[in-house]
N, C-alpha and C positions, 0 to 999 in steps of 0.2 A: 588324805583324800586319795582315792585310787582312780586312775584313768581307765575308761572302758574301751576307748578307741572308736566309739560310736559317735557320729556327728549327725545332727538333725537341724533343719532350717526352720525358722519361725515363719508361719504363714501370714497372709495379709490381715488376719484377725488377731495376731499376736500369740497364736497357739503353737505349742511344740508337742510332738508325740513322744511319750516315754516308751521305748521299745518293750515288746512283750517279754523278752528274756529278763530285762531288769525288773519289770513289774512282777514277774513270777518269782525271781530270786528275792526281791525285797518284800514280797507278799502285799503288793499294792493292788487292791481290787477296785473295780469300777465304783465310783462314788466316794472313795476314801478321800478324806481331806488331807491336803499337803500344805505344810507351812513353808513359806519362802523366806530365805535369808540372803543377804548380800554382804560383801565385805569390801574393804577399801581397794583390794586388788582387782575388782571387777567380777569376782566370782558370784554366781547365783547358785544357791544350794536349795534343793527341795528336800524337805524332811517330812516323814509321815507325822501327821498331827495326832496326838493322843489327848483327848479331853480329860481322861482320868489321870494322865501323866501330870497335869497341873495340880492334882490333889495328892501327889505322892506322899508328902509329909503327913497329911491328914489320914490317908489310907494306912500308912505305917502305924500311926497312933491307934487307929481303930483295930488293926490286926493285933497289936500288942495288948490292947484292952481285952479282946476276945480270948487271947491266949491266957492272960492272967486270970480273968474271971471264970472262963469255962474250961481251962486246961486244954484248949484246942490248938492244933497246929494250923495256922491260917496263912493263906496266900491271897493277894489281890493282884489281878492282872489287868492289862489293857487288852486290845484285840490280838496282840502278837507275843507279848512277853510278860514275865512276872515283874511287878513294880514294887511290891511290898510283901514281906514275909515275917512271921513271928512263930517261934517254937521250933524252928528248923534252921539248919546252917544257912545264913544269908548268902554266902559266896557260892553255895551249890544251887541256889534257886534264882536270885536276883538277876534280872535282865536275860534270863534264858528263854529261848523260844518255846512256845506252847505246842503240845501234840495236836495232831488233827482231830483226835477224839474229843479233847476239851473244846476245840474250835467248833465241833459239831454240837456240843452241849450249848454253847453260846448262840449258835445259829438257831437252835430249837427254842430259845428264849424261855425255857422252863426249868424248873428245879430238877437237879439230878441227885439221887441218893443211892449209894451202893447197897445192893441186896446180896446176901450170901448166896454163893453159887454163880453169880454173874461174872463176866469178864471184868477185871479191874481196869480203871482208866488212870493212866499216868498223866501228870500235869505237864512235865517236861521230859524230853528224850534223854538228856545227858545227866549223869551223875546223881540221879535221885534214888532214894530208897523207899519212899512212901507212895501211897496211891490216894486218889481223890475219894473222899467219903461222901461229901456233900458239896455241890456246886450250884451257884445261882448267878445267872448273867446279870450284869449291871446295865440297866436300860435308862437312857436319858433322852428326853425329847423324841421318843419313839425309835431311837437307834441303840443297838447293843454297843457299848463302849468298853466292856471288860467283864470280869467275873470275880466273885468271891468264893473261895474254896476252903473247906477244911480237909486236912490231909492226915492219913495214917502216918505213923513214924516208922513204917516197916514192920508193923505189928499185926499184920493180917487183918486189918480193918477193925481192931478192937477199939471200943469207945473208952476214952479215958475217964473223965469226971462226970460230964453231963450225959443224959440219955439221948437217944437218937432223935426224939421229937424236939427236945430243947436245942440240940445242935442244929437241926434243920431250921428251926425258927430263928436262931441267932444268925445263921448265914444268910437266910432270906431277908432278915431285917437289915443287916449290914449292906447287902446289895441294893435294897430299896433306898436306904438312907444315902449311900454314895451317889446313886442315880439322881436323887433329888438335889444333892449339892451341886452336881454338874449342870442340871437343868435350870437351876435358879440363877 
């Protein structure tokens, strides 16, 4: 744990303000859920809550199935980072922060599909070689909680095994299914 040097007082309603600099750095937006942890030493820790994070093992299995059956490179994200990947090097993608472009796709709540001649969208900023081909936000109980993406393997957007329509439907189905798992 790292000290920030910032001290805040609790008000008469038990509230404490998280400074803007920390919210910006940690990408905490208004309305974001925070999970509260305590330890025996009296520390209180706020952690961004990720509903999709609870399904990490399940999301990993789904990504692996899509990779095996459709020969797709697949990533599943929460609102901030990659939580599951199959078909690409895990250490290059897992827990890496998302680009603002993919965050915009999630905010738009609609299907994104790369079209030849368009600017490519990177999933993460660091260490990646592929680009997003298809992305569908995961929506649970009306809130965007993450995204399912198929990625090129650095192959200029070439489709591997399945056609574009099938790839789009597989990614959209995965996002809808994961959204229902969280919402139920």
